[in-house]
MARMAR-55921 format. One record per residue (C-alpha): residue in one letter; z negated, x negated, y. Coordinates in pm, whole numbers, padded with zeros to 5 digits, always signed. Layout:
<recs>
AZXY;...
</recs>
This chain:
<recs>
X+00001-00009+00011;X+00074-00141+00337;X-00192-00215+00562;X-00206+00074+00875;X-00238-00037+01206;X-00441+00146+01451;X-00113+00312+01600;X-00046+00427+01225;X-00350+00641+01196;X-00301+00840+01557;X-00005+01040+01488;X-00062+01407+01456;X+00256+01565+01381;X+00168+01786+01143;X-00035+01975+01446;X+00212+02014+01674;X+00424+02167+01365;X+00185+02417+01317;X+00164+02423+01668;X+00502+02566+01679;X+00481+02767+01418;X+00206+02944+01578;X+00423+02971+01881;X+00671+03205+01660;X+00379+03393+01527;X+00322+03488+01890;X+00647+03514+01976;X+00739+03734+01677;X+00463+04017+01775;X+00517+03967+02127;X+00903+04122+02022;X+00752+04374+01796;X+00483+04539+02015;X+00673+04520+02342;X+00786+04861+02229;X+00474+05009+02120;X+00395+04984+02507;X+00707+05038+02633;X+00661+05413+02482;X+00461+05523+02711;X+00742+05559+02974;X+01051+05526+02695;X+00952+05876+02530;X+01008+06074+02820;X+01282+05896+03003;X+01499+05886+02656;X+01259+06229+02553;X+01210+06115+02226;X+00871+06302+02032;X+00576+06160+01866;X+00733+06158+01518;X+01093+06038+01625;X+00895+05702+01842;X+00707+05650+01480;X+01092+05697+01301;X+01167+05409+01562;X+00866+05220+01479;X+00931+05265+01098;X+01321+05130+01121;X+01170+04789+01204;X+00888+04805+00952;X+01141+04913+00678;X+01430+04619+00790;X+01111+04323+00818;X+01020+04508+00445;X+01343+04489+00289;X+01449+04125+00388;X+01073+03952+00297;X+01167+03835-00006;X+01548+03689+00110;X+01409+03534+00420;X+01126+03357+00198;X+01337+03258-00019;X+01588+03118+00212;X+01306+02949+00368;X+01295+02787-00032;X+01645+02699-00037;X+01753+02606+00341;X+01451+02460+00521;X+01246+02630+00771;X+01402+02445+01019;X+01760+02631+01037;X+01606+02999+00906;X+01354+03022+01179;X+01593+02852+01447;X+01827+03140+01354;X+01580+03419+01296;X+01429+03363+01613;X+01827+03348+01795;X+01827+03707+01656;X+01482+03804+01787;X+01618+03777+02097;X+01931+03934+02116;X+01765+04257+01952;X+01524+04284+02179;X+01806+04252+02508;X+01992+04560+02304;X+01729+04730+02270;X+01661+04784+02669;X+02046+04812+02726;X+02197+04974+02455;X+02032+05343+02522;X+02167+05351+02871;X+02521+05313+02692;X+02494+05633+02406;X+02432+05953+02590;X+02243+06256+02387;X+01878+06222+02171;X+01988+06169+01831;X+02265+05856+01952;X+01957+05770+02118;X+01736+05803+01848;X+02000+05620+01615;X+02084+05338+01832;X+01729+05219+01904;X+01660+05307+01507;X+01935+05067+01415;X+01816+04749+01657;X+01499+04754+01593;X+01570+04729+01257;X+01771+04464+01270;X+01474+04277+01473;X+01283+04334+01175;X+01512+04262+00892;X+01487+03876+01209;X+01184+03877+01217;X+01096+03889+00791;X+01123+03505+00817;X+00786+03437+01035;X+00527+03429+00767;X+00698+03370+00520;X+00853+03040+00563;X+00620+02933+00820;X+00366+02971+00509;X+00643+02724+00306;X+00678+02496+00585;X+00246+02448+00595;X+00268+02414+00226;X+00502+02096+00298;X+00309+01986+00599;X-00032+02032+00524;X-00276+01876+00290;X-00453+02110+00075;X-00797+02042+00246;X-00670+02198+00590;X-00460+02443+00515;X-00654+02768+00534;X-00719+02684+00908;X-00337+02610+00948;X-00271+02878+00867;X-00522+03111+01078;X-00401+02886+01345;X-00018+03021+01251;X-00236+03399+01276;X-00375+03333+01595;X-00044+03294+01726;X+00030+03643+01656;X-00322+03748+01813;X-00240+03556+02173;X+00066+03777+02172;X-00112+04086+02128;X-00360+03960+02341;X-00124+03849+02634;X+00186+04063+02590;X+00036+04409+02645;X-00149+04390+02963;X+00188+04174+03119;X+00455+04437+02998;X+00229+04670+03112;X+00276+04492+03487;X+00633+04501+03416;X+00710+04837+03282;X+00496+04997+03579;X+00708+04761+03837;X+01029+04751+03709;X+01048+05002+03402;X+01073+04976+03037;X+01411+04804+03028;X+01260+04508+03240;X+01050+04444+02961;X+01203+04382+02689;X+01438+04164+02882;X+01186+03959+03013;X+01040+03920+02649;X+01380+03899+02480;X+01335+03487+02659;X+01058+03416+02499;X+01293+03394+02142;X+01546+03246+02271;X+01291+02933+02401;X+01124+02906+02103;X+01447+02881+01874;X+01581+02650+02081;X+01223+02373+02104;X+01183+02436+01723;X+01561+02284+01625;X+01473+01944+01841;X+01142+01935+01702;X+01073+02040+01354;X+01194+01854+01064;X+01170+02003+00677;X+01065+01697+00530;X+00766+01524+00706;X+00899+01140+00570;X+01170+01193+00806;X+01014+01295+01131;X+01057+00989+01366;X+00713+01061+01475;X+00550+01058+01170;X+00353+00735+01064;X+00259+00583+00793;X-00103+00701+00736;X-00023+01082+00837;X+00246+01053+00589;X+00050+00971+00314;X-00206+01227+00374;X+00025+01505+00358;X+00202+01354+00031;X-00125+01351-00075;X-00215+01739-00147;X+00149+01823-00133;X+00263+01970-00472;X+00591+01722-00608;X+00804+02043-00614;X+00741+02098-00304;X+01000+01851-00111;X+01262+01883-00321;X+01222+02233-00513;X+01604+02476-00395;X+01557+02751-00643;X+01678+03076-00446;X+01398+03311-00612;X+01154+03254-00917;X+01146+03495-01126;X+00762+03464-01240;X+00627+03543-00933;X+00753+03886-00955;X+00542+03920-01287;X+00239+03721-01258;X-00100+03913-01251;X-00261+03774-00936;X+00075+03822-00640;X+00072+04177-00739;X-00309+04225-00685;X-00283+04029-00376;X+00026+04211-00265;X-00161+04528-00321;X-00491+04416-00109;X-00222+04302+00153;X-00061+04655+00172;X-00394+04825+00256;X-00542+04595+00462;X-00151+04625+00720;X-00166+04989+00670;X-00467+04946+00878;X-00368+04643+01112;X+00029+04854+01200;X-00206+05138+01332;X-00336+04894+01555;X+00008+04735+01663;X+00201+05047+01718;X-00052+05294+01794;X-00357+05156+01967;X-00236+05193+02310;X-00113+05534+02309;X-00454+05626+02155;X-00625+05513+02461;X-00423+05660+02678;X-00376+06025+02525;X-00725+06003+02356;X-00930+05827+02501;X-00751+05876+02883;X-00723+05574+02998;X-00447+05512+03247;X-00135+05313+03154;X-00221+04973+03320;X-00592+05037+03203;X-00443+05097+02797;X-00282+04780+02859;X-00544+04585+02939;X-00783+04782+02674;X-00539+04662+02477;X-00528+04299+02460;X-00915+04323+02331;X-00840+04349+01983;X-00620+04063+01998;X-00911+03811+02168;X-01162+03898+01927;X-00901+03809+01663;X-00818+03460+01868;X-01178+03362+01780;X-01204+03518+01467;X-00906+03451+01259;X-00967+02990+01357;X-01326+03031+01302;X-01301+03192+00950;X-01021+02972+00809;X-01266+02658+00884;X-01559+02859+00699;X-01280+02939+00448;X-01212+02552+00391;X-01541+02434+00357;X-01663+02702+00135;X-01361+02635-00120;X-01454+02270-00054;X-01784+02352-00190;X-01758+02642-00420;X-01347+02595-00530;X-01036+02783-00373;X-01123+03150-00519;X-01510+03154-00439;X-01403+03114-00046;X-01080+03242-00067;X-01237+03574-00184;X-01556+03578+00015;X-01381+03522+00335;X-01169+03782+00299;X-01412+04047+00145;X-01613+04006+00405;X-01410+04075+00701;X-01256+04336+00522;X-01550+04537+00494;X-01745+04466+00808;X-01374+04538+00987;X-01411+04885+00772;X-01745+04973+00912;X-01682+04896+01273;X-01371+05108+01241;X-01549+05408+01133;X-01804+05373+01399;X-01540+05299+01665;X-01321+05629+01541;X-01607+05854+01534;X-01861+05769+01877;X-01812+05941+02163;X-01884+05656+02376;X-01500+05478+02492;X-01588+05205+02621;X-01868+05140+02315;X-01525+05284+02091;X-01310+04981+02235;X-01589+04715+02116;X-01589+04896+01778;X-01227+04934+01731;X-01164+04624+01891;X-01373+04363+01667;X-01240+04543+01368;X-00913+04477+01399;X-01048+04091+01498;X-01190+04112+01154;X-00890+04260+00966;X-00708+03965+01078;X-00969+03699+01035;X-00863+03789+00643;X-00553+03649+00700;X-00580+03307+00653;X-00672+03329+00318;X-00430+03574+00222;X-00210+03338+00302;X-00366+03042+00204;X-00352+03234-00165;X+00022+03239-00156;X+00014+02893-00147;X-00248+02855-00449;X-00045+03062-00653;X+00255+02983-00633;X+00296+02568-00487;X+00635+02489-00377;X+00749+02890-00403;X+00518+02998-00115;X+00802+03102+00069;X+00937+03386-00183;X+00534+03415-00265;X+00470+03528+00085;X+00741+03768+00085;X+00650+03946-00176;X+00371+03969-00037;X+00458+04036+00286;X+00668+04336+00125;X+00398+04470-00002;X+00211+04446+00371;X+00488+04598+00552;X+00574+04885+00302;X+00202+04966+00387;X+00299+04972+00770;X+00624+05180+00684;X+00365+05437+00530;X+00138+05428+00838;X+00433+05518+01027;X+00481+05836+00925;X+00117+05936+00756;X-00049+05823+01086;X+00103+06092+01353;X+00087+06337+01110;X-00300+06304+01059;X-00346+06258+01413;X-00141+06659+01525;X-00303+06763+01192;X-00607+06711+01223;X-00655+06477+01527;X-00719+06104+01565;X-01048+06067+01376;X-00961+06144+01039;X-00658+05925+01113;X-00849+05613+01189;X-01135+05667+00884;X-00852+05664+00611;X-00785+05316+00782;X-01162+05241+00734;X-01126+05352+00344;X-00835+05139+00277;X-00947+04860+00411;X-01251+04876+00186;X-01047+04928-00117;X-00831+04600+00013;X-01164+04404+00040;X-01250+04572-00363;X-00942+04455-00505;X-00996+04057-00413;X-01257+04112-00664;X-00954+04062-00926;X-00759+03781-00740;X-00766+03429-00913;X-00632+03249-00644;X-00702+02890-00917;X-00465+03073-01258;X-00091+02924-01026;X+00227+03049-01195;X+00363+02835-01434;X+00523+02519-01363;X+00535+02569-00943;X+00184+02472-00857;X+00039+02153-00888;X-00206+02005-01167;X-00500+02022-00933;X-00455+02342-00929;X-00464+02438-01214;X-00748+02275-01296;X-00971+02415-01037;
</recs>
């Protein structure tokens, strides 16, 4: 082994890669949630009903769900650098189209159809975000740092969701809802250019990575991770642990999507806040997530180091889901609007705190095929999102917001219980490294 110099020990390129992946997470959530804010004006301007808004939200989620596995497999095959660059450029283009095309077509039916098509295309492009980012984390990060790294990527989602509601609300009130889409579209083109310029698919080929960091990454990396280029590994589809974690993520994502797509309108319609105040309050759940997601990632990494990955992932995920469930039920039932916002915000924060264990478990189970495994898991998650886009407005119109949110509370608890049966130490044969199989 070559002697290492002080300069060799100084590089931390892997953390810059993680920061850029967090940037993708931020931008993807900014561009998917902008419509939930703009909907407050769009529905009157374009004569859209609550149910039609749900159909538009569902179109995004269907595209997002359908393309999860193909996007993850493409990331495994062609690398994160190319796939994420193309994806983000499409995000920017479809966001421009969301603002522009409803002014070209005429009639309520034509407007609805166009918006559903454009949002479906955005969903299909955004499907690459987390499966491909998970694959990149598996390539760039040693095992001891993966949960925290994945948590930072997810924290980007929380940051985007925290910053965008008040910003979009102000742009929308000042310049109209179309301007909100044009302004946010710039983010997609910007992150695509920066990623293509800086990222590499193999740490050994990055000019800024010095020998010490290269050895650190290689020591905790599956031997096949750098060279595996299969399009789809079929045993993943038959794996018991992939099925269980996907079922848990389906329920988890149902609850999260309820907040992503309906929280702003809940504050306006049910709690009777103004649009500007609702924009501010809509950022609070994601501020809570910004704190809780990295903290849970650190806790999970340390607990996994002491007690093993199965215990570490399970304890953190179950604790966070159980606390989130309790807070959601309390927030739904309390009559105090400020107390409700506080409880619901913390509920989202704890719900988001499960993301690190979920995505790192995909790497634990699938190794070099983490992108495909993440795609399978996130397909299930987004089917949960599709389900809530129909179920939530139905429950609200028939029974009110309390039963709608209480349903989410019950599903979060079931999601927690499924972790009792998930074994991240049982890897899919011939995928994960020997060290995972021995644990």
